[in-house]
C-alpha positions in Angstrom: 93.4 113.9 98.6 93.6 111.5 95.5 94.5 108.0 95.6 97.8 108.8 94.0 98.7 111.3 96.6 99.2 108.8 99.5 102.4 107.0 99.8 102.8 103.7 101.5 101.7 104.8 105.1 100.4 108.3 105.8 98.5 110.2 108.7 95.3 111.5 107.2 94.8 114.6 109.6 96.4 115.9 112.8 95.3 113.9 115.7 92.0 114.9 117.0 88.7 113.8 118.8 85.7 112.3 116.9 82.9 114.8 116.7 80.9 113.2 114.1 80.9 109.7 112.5 78.5 108.7 109.7 77.6 105.7 107.5 75.7 105.7 104.4 75.0 102.8 102.1 74.1 103.2 98.3 72.7 100.7 96.0 73.5 100.6 92.3 72.4 98.6 89.4 72.3 94.8 89.8 72.3 95.1 93.4 75.7 96.7 93.7 76.1 98.1 97.2 78.6 100.9 98.3 79.4 101.8 102.0 80.8 105.2 102.8 82.1 106.3 105.9 82.6 110.1 107.2 84.5 110.9 110.3 84.7 114.6 111.5 87.9 115.2 113.7 88.5 118.2 115.8 91.9 119.3 116.6 92.2 120.1 120.5 94.7 122.8 120.1 92.8 124.9 117.4 89.3 123.4 117.6 89.3 123.2 113.8 87.5 120.4 112.3 88.5 118.1 109.2 86.1 115.9 107.3 87.6 112.7 106.1 85.4 110.6 103.7 86.0 106.9 102.8 84.4 105.5 100.1 84.0 101.6 99.2 84.4 100.6 102.8 84.8 96.8 103.6 85.7 94.7 106.7 84.7 97.7 109.1 85.7 96.8 112.5 85.4 98.8 115.8 87.3 98.0 118.7 85.6 95.9 121.5 81.7 95.7 122.3 81.6 99.4 122.8 83.6 102.5 121.7 83.3 105.6 123.8 85.3 107.9 121.2 86.7 109.9 124.3 90.3 109.7 123.3 92.4 111.4 120.7 92.4 109.8 117.3 95.1 109.7 114.8 94.0 108.0 111.5 96.7 106.3 109.3 96.3 104.9 105.8 98.2 102.1 104.3 98.5 101.9 100.8 97.6 98.3 99.8 96.7 98.7 96.0 99.7 96.6 95.1 98.2 93.6 96.9 95.8 92.7 94.1 92.5 93.3 96.2 90.0 94.3 93.7 88.6 97.6 94.3 90.3 98.2 97.6 93.2 100.6 97.9 93.9 101.5 101.5 93.8 99.9 104.8 92.9 102.6 107.6 93.6 102.3 111.2 93.9 104.7 114.3 97.5 104.4 115.4 96.8 105.4 118.9 93.8 103.5 120.3 93.0 101.3 117.2 89.2 102.3 117.8 88.6 101.5 114.1 90.1 99.4 111.4 88.8 98.9 107.8 89.6 98.7 104.0 88.3 101.2 101.4 88.6 102.1 97.7 89.2 105.8 98.3 89.9 108.8 100.6 89.1 112.4 100.6 90.1 114.6 103.1 87.7 117.8 103.0 90.0 120.0 105.0 88.9 122.2 107.7 85.0 122.7 107.9 84.8 125.1 111.0 
């Protein structure tokens, strides 16, 4: 999925359970830092898994002091590119339980991985 393919607000994948969550920070020239977040969701009906990779993550917040990740998640991306926030194109939230919320530069849905 490219930045151009998302409309104002769009679900990123079917509702699913979080089976993997990963963060990676890369450092570039001049101390530039880039945070990448990967979430793997499993569809409860088909057991198929989808990886979603978010690049340039900022303002990452999880709900509450602890997150059990035992409930279904429906990630929604809102196009914020017109707001003039340099390097940030999307606001991503969990529409059901709001377990996570963040801004990011780009989103890549890697499709079914199982």
